[in-house]
Backbone as JSON Lines, residues from 0, in Angstrom:
{"i":0,"aa":"X","n":[-23.38,44.08,-0.4],"ca":[-25.08,44.68,-1.07],"c":[-26.14,43.28,-1.24]}
{"i":1,"aa":"X","n":[-26.79,43.98,-0.67],"ca":[-28.32,42.85,-0.39],"c":[-28.71,43.01,-1.91]}
{"i":2,"aa":"X","n":[-28.63,41.7,-2.45],"ca":[-29.59,41.13,-3.59],"c":[-30.72,41.88,-4.26]}
{"i":3,"aa":"X","n":[-31.56,41.89,-3.34],"ca":[-33.26,42.41,-3.08],"c":[-32.92,43.72,-3.23]}
{"i":4,"aa":"X","n":[-32.03,44.38,-2.38],"ca":[-31.77,45.59,-3.07],"c":[-31.3,46.27,-4.67]}
{"i":5,"aa":"X","n":[-30.39,45.69,-4.98],"ca":[-29.93,45.78,-6.14],"c":[-31.49,45.59,-7.06]}
{"i":6,"aa":"X","n":[-31.91,44.36,-6.79],"ca":[-32.97,44.32,-8.09],"c":[-34.29,45.37,-8.04]}
{"i":7,"aa":"X","n":[-34.28,46.09,-7.11],"ca":[-35.18,47.0,-7.23],"c":[-35.12,48.07,-8.14]}
{"i":8,"aa":"X","n":[-36.04,48.32,-9.09],"ca":[-35.45,49.3,-10.16],"c":[-35.67,50.79,-9.49]}
{"i":9,"aa":"X","n":[-35.91,51.16,-8.56],"ca":[-35.93,52.85,-7.72],"c":[-34.71,52.88,-7.22]}
{"i":10,"aa":"X","n":[-33.61,51.97,-7.06],"ca":[-32.21,52.0,-6.58],"c":[-31.7,52.67,-7.88]}
{"i":11,"aa":"X","n":[-30.72,53.54,-7.51],"ca":[-29.78,54.04,-8.63],"c":[-28.86,53.55,-9.1]}
{"i":12,"aa":"X","n":[-28.15,52.48,-8.34],"ca":[-27.44,51.55,-8.99],"c":[-27.74,50.81,-10.11]}
{"i":13,"aa":"X","n":[-28.89,50.41,-9.68],"ca":[-29.73,49.19,-10.25],"c":[-29.92,50.26,-11.84]}
{"i":14,"aa":"X","n":[-30.76,51.44,-11.56],"ca":[-30.69,52.04,-12.8],"c":[-29.97,52.55,-13.93]}
{"i":15,"aa":"X","n":[-28.37,52.55,-13.46],"ca":[-27.25,53.06,-13.9],"c":[-27.08,51.99,-14.53]}
{"i":16,"aa":"X","n":[-26.78,50.69,-14.01],"ca":[-26.68,49.24,-14.81],"c":[-27.57,49.11,-15.99]}
{"i":17,"aa":"X","n":[-28.92,49.3,-15.93],"ca":[-29.72,49.15,-16.78],"c":[-29.72,49.88,-17.8]}
{"i":18,"aa":"X","n":[-29.38,51.09,-17.41],"ca":[-29.13,51.92,-18.53],"c":[-27.84,51.88,-19.21]}
{"i":19,"aa":"X","n":[-26.89,51.81,-18.9],"ca":[-25.73,51.73,-19.77],"c":[-25.58,50.2,-20.43]}
{"i":20,"aa":"X","n":[-26.3,49.3,-19.95],"ca":[-26.4,47.9,-20.68],"c":[-27.58,48.31,-21.94]}
{"i":21,"aa":"X","n":[-28.46,49.36,-21.67],"ca":[-29.19,50.05,-22.93],"c":[-28.36,50.55,-24.01]}
{"i":22,"aa":"X","n":[-27.48,51.31,-23.35],"ca":[-26.71,52.46,-24.2],"c":[-25.39,51.39,-25.23]}
{"i":23,"aa":"X","n":[-25.13,50.44,-24.45],"ca":[-24.58,49.26,-25.31],"c":[-25.14,48.61,-25.95]}
{"i":24,"aa":"X","n":[-26.3,48.3,-25.9],"ca":[-26.52,47.27,-26.75],"c":[-27.23,48.07,-27.93]}
{"i":25,"aa":"X","n":[-27.88,49.51,-27.87],"ca":[-28.15,50.31,-29.12],"c":[-26.88,50.53,-29.8]}
{"i":26,"aa":"X","n":[-25.72,51.13,-29.29],"ca":[-24.43,51.37,-29.97],"c":[-24.08,49.73,-30.6]}
{"i":27,"aa":"X","n":[-24.16,48.77,-30.2],"ca":[-23.36,47.89,-30.76],"c":[-24.38,47.12,-31.84]}
{"i":28,"aa":"X","n":[-25.86,47.15,-31.86],"ca":[-26.53,46.79,-32.97],"c":[-27.14,48.09,-34.11]}
{"i":29,"aa":"X","n":[-26.34,49.37,-33.34],"ca":[-26.4,50.4,-34.54],"c":[-25.39,50.16,-35.45]}
{"i":30,"aa":"X","n":[-24.01,49.88,-34.76],"ca":[-23.09,49.56,-35.27],"c":[-23.07,48.39,-36.87]}
{"i":31,"aa":"X","n":[-23.32,47.21,-35.82],"ca":[-23.95,46.37,-36.88],"c":[-24.42,46.77,-38.28]}
{"i":32,"aa":"X","n":[-25.77,47.48,-38.16],"ca":[-26.94,47.88,-38.79],"c":[-26.22,48.55,-40.12]}
{"i":33,"aa":"X","n":[-25.38,49.86,-38.97],"ca":[-24.97,50.61,-40.06],"c":[-23.94,49.98,-41.31]}
{"i":34,"aa":"X","n":[-23.09,48.98,-40.89],"ca":[-22.19,48.52,-41.54],"c":[-22.43,47.5,-42.64]}
{"i":35,"aa":"X","n":[-23.9,47.04,-42.08],"ca":[-24.99,46.06,-43.24],"c":[-25.45,47.07,-44.23]}
{"i":36,"aa":"X","n":[-25.81,48.14,-44.11],"ca":[-26.57,49.12,-45.01],"c":[-25.26,49.71,-45.54]}
{"i":37,"aa":"X","n":[-24.07,49.88,-45.26],"ca":[-23.13,50.62,-45.81],"c":[-22.46,49.5,-47.2]}
{"i":38,"aa":"X","n":[-22.47,48.04,-46.56],"ca":[-22.2,47.15,-47.49],"c":[-22.97,46.81,-48.78]}
{"i":39,"aa":"X","n":[-24.51,47.32,-48.12],"ca":[-25.48,47.05,-49.53],"c":[-25.37,48.0,-50.11]}
{"i":40,"aa":"X","n":[-25.17,49.36,-49.82],"ca":[-25.34,50.3,-50.78],"c":[-24.34,50.38,-51.79]}
{"i":41,"aa":"X","n":[-23.01,50.3,-51.03],"ca":[-21.63,50.06,-51.91],"c":[-21.91,48.72,-53.07]}
{"i":42,"aa":"X","n":[-22.58,47.95,-52.46],"ca":[-22.84,46.84,-53.6],"c":[-23.56,47.16,-54.29]}
{"i":43,"aa":"X","n":[-24.99,48.19,-54.25],"ca":[-25.73,48.26,-55.48],"c":[-24.83,49.44,-56.4]}
{"i":44,"aa":"X","n":[-24.01,49.98,-55.77],"ca":[-23.48,51.49,-56.41],"c":[-22.25,50.72,-57.51]}
{"i":45,"aa":"X","n":[-22.13,49.77,-56.85],"ca":[-20.62,48.97,-57.85],"c":[-21.17,47.78,-58.71]}
{"i":46,"aa":"X","n":[-22.49,47.9,-58.59],"ca":[-23.53,46.73,-59.53],"c":[-23.1,45.38,-59.15]}
{"i":47,"aa":"X","n":[-23.27,44.99,-57.98],"ca":[-22.8,43.87,-57.44],"c":[-23.72,43.51,-56.3]}
{"i":48,"aa":"X","n":[-24.12,42.22,-56.02],"ca":[-25.12,41.94,-54.8],"c":[-24.73,42.44,-53.31]}
{"i":49,"aa":"X","n":[-23.31,42.52,-53.35],"ca":[-23.36,42.7,-51.94],"c":[-23.27,41.15,-50.74]}
{"i":50,"aa":"X","n":[-22.79,41.22,-49.47],"ca":[-22.72,40.25,-49.09],"c":[-24.14,39.42,-48.76]}
{"i":51,"aa":"X","n":[-23.99,37.88,-49.68],"ca":[-25.23,37.32,-48.88],"c":[-24.53,35.79,-48.73]}
{"i":52,"aa":"X","n":[-23.54,35.67,-48.31],"ca":[-23.05,34.51,-48.42],"c":[-23.48,34.12,-46.6]}
{"i":53,"aa":"X","n":[-23.39,34.65,-45.91],"ca":[-23.59,34.32,-44.53],"c":[-25.09,34.98,-44.15]}
{"i":54,"aa":"X","n":[-25.44,33.72,-43.84],"ca":[-26.89,34.15,-42.77],"c":[-28.12,34.63,-44.03]}
{"i":55,"aa":"X","n":[-28.97,35.18,-43.61],"ca":[-30.28,35.87,-44.18],"c":[-30.05,37.02,-44.54]}
{"i":56,"aa":"X","n":[-29.28,36.97,-46.13],"ca":[-29.5,38.59,-46.84],"c":[-27.93,38.87,-46.54]}
{"i":57,"aa":"X","n":[-26.92,38.1,-46.01],"ca":[-25.61,38.63,-45.07],"c":[-25.64,39.22,-43.84]}
{"i":58,"aa":"X","n":[-26.54,39.04,-43.26],"ca":[-26.58,39.86,-41.69],"c":[-25.7,39.56,-41.07]}
{"i":59,"aa":"X","n":[-25.1,38.25,-41.17],"ca":[-24.1,37.64,-40.08],"c":[-22.6,38.07,-40.32]}
{"i":60,"aa":"X","n":[-22.49,38.75,-41.56],"ca":[-20.94,38.79,-42.18],"c":[-20.37,39.64,-41.31]}
{"i":61,"aa":"X","n":[-21.06,40.79,-40.68],"ca":[-20.13,41.43,-40.06],"c":[-19.75,41.21,-38.82]}
{"i":62,"aa":"X","n":[-20.65,40.32,-38.32],"ca":[-20.28,39.58,-36.8],"c":[-19.39,38.66,-37.21]}
{"i":63,"aa":"X","n":[-19.3,37.87,-38.2],"ca":[-18.25,37.11,-38.42],"c":[-16.85,37.6,-38.66]}
{"i":64,"aa":"X","n":[-16.88,38.94,-39.46],"ca":[-15.97,39.25,-39.62],"c":[-14.98,40.05,-38.54]}
{"i":65,"aa":"X","n":[-16.15,40.41,-37.12],"ca":[-15.29,40.85,-36.16],"c":[-14.84,39.86,-35.19]}
{"i":66,"aa":"X","n":[-15.44,38.96,-35.59],"ca":[-14.52,37.5,-34.65],"c":[-13.37,36.76,-35.32]}
{"i":67,"aa":"X","n":[-13.76,37.26,-36.66],"ca":[-11.82,36.69,-37.56],"c":[-11.1,37.94,-37.22]}
{"i":68,"aa":"X","n":[-11.45,39.11,-36.91],"ca":[-10.37,40.26,-36.76],"c":[-9.86,40.05,-35.35]}
{"i":69,"aa":"X","n":[-11.0,39.55,-34.28],"ca":[-10.42,39.96,-32.92],"c":[-9.51,38.25,-32.9]}
{"i":70,"aa":"X","n":[-9.59,37.4,-33.42],"ca":[-9.05,35.94,-33.41],"c":[-7.57,36.15,-34.15]}
{"i":71,"aa":"X","n":[-7.88,37.2,-35.02],"ca":[-6.27,36.99,-35.74],"c":[-5.42,37.98,-34.67]}
{"i":72,"aa":"X","n":[-5.6,38.9,-34.21],"ca":[-5.09,39.85,-33.58],"c":[-4.79,39.18,-32.32]}
{"i":73,"aa":"X","n":[-5.24,38.07,-31.68],"ca":[-4.84,37.57,-30.52],"c":[-3.53,36.35,-30.76]}
{"i":74,"aa":"X","n":[-3.58,36.08,-31.85],"ca":[-2.66,35.01,-32.18],"c":[-1.64,35.37,-31.96]}
{"i":75,"aa":"X","n":[-0.65,34.58,-31.63],"ca":[0.89,34.35,-31.49],"c":[1.63,34.96,-32.88]}
{"i":76,"aa":"X","n":[2.63,35.83,-32.84],"ca":[3.22,35.95,-34.09],"c":[4.51,35.58,-34.05]}
{"i":77,"aa":"X","n":[5.02,35.16,-33.12],"ca":[6.49,35.1,-32.69],"c":[7.16,33.84,-34.19]}
{"i":78,"aa":"X","n":[6.22,32.93,-33.73],"ca":[6.63,31.75,-35.41],"c":[6.5,32.52,-36.69]}
{"i":79,"aa":"X","n":[6.11,33.35,-36.52],"ca":[6.03,33.89,-38.25],"c":[6.88,34.52,-38.09]}
{"i":80,"aa":"X","n":[7.04,35.65,-37.17],"ca":[8.38,36.32,-37.55],"c":[9.55,35.88,-37.17]}
{"i":81,"aa":"X","n":[9.99,34.91,-36.72],"ca":[11.25,34.51,-36.34],"c":[11.28,33.52,-38.27]}
{"i":82,"aa":"X","n":[10.06,32.94,-38.55],"ca":[10.54,32.57,-39.7],"c":[10.9,33.33,-40.86]}
{"i":83,"aa":"X","n":[10.58,34.72,-40.67],"ca":[10.73,35.7,-41.85],"c":[11.93,36.41,-41.51]}
{"i":84,"aa":"X","n":[12.21,36.39,-40.44],"ca":[13.64,37.11,-40.11],"c":[14.59,36.67,-40.63]}
{"i":85,"aa":"X","n":[16.17,37.57,-40.61],"ca":[17.17,36.97,-41.31],"c":[17.74,38.02,-42.3]}
{"i":86,"aa":"X","n":[18.51,37.43,-43.03],"ca":[19.08,38.8,-43.98],"c":[18.06,38.76,-44.96]}
{"i":87,"aa":"X","n":[17.62,40.22,-46.02],"ca":[17.1,40.15,-46.88],"c":[17.99,40.66,-48.04]}
{"i":88,"aa":"X","n":[18.12,40.13,-48.74],"ca":[18.6,40.99,-50.09],"c":[17.69,41.02,-51.03]}
{"i":89,"aa":"X","n":[17.6,42.78,-51.6],"ca":[16.81,42.95,-52.4],"c":[17.25,43.27,-53.51]}
{"i":90,"aa":"X","n":[18.9,43.66,-53.61],"ca":[19.6,44.02,-54.49],"c":[20.51,42.7,-54.58]}
{"i":91,"aa":"X","n":[20.83,41.79,-56.16],"ca":[21.86,41.27,-56.33],"c":[23.45,41.7,-55.85]}
{"i":92,"aa":"X","n":[24.11,41.06,-54.93],"ca":[25.44,41.51,-54.37],"c":[26.29,41.63,-56.08]}
{"i":93,"aa":"X","n":[27.24,42.92,-56.0],"ca":[28.19,42.78,-56.75],"c":[29.39,41.96,-56.12]}
{"i":94,"aa":"X","n":[29.83,41.44,-56.65],"ca":[31.83,40.47,-56.54],"c":[32.64,40.65,-57.22]}
């Protein structure tokens, strides 16, 4: 496809791509704001200040929580499984 044709705003594929990017941006920002507001409201209900440690007014806490979740879910678990596997005795054996 011709790049000049894709950059024209009256081309349907360009409109679709811009629309999808707009929807994704809205959903992502809306999720971040709603999680932040929920944490702030829960903090006020429980008489504590809420997330204040990362960024101004704790705005980056949700982003860093998502990064931490993605990093921990993609880490290899074989070493941890090997070290924890083996016979487990919950009750003392009677001899």
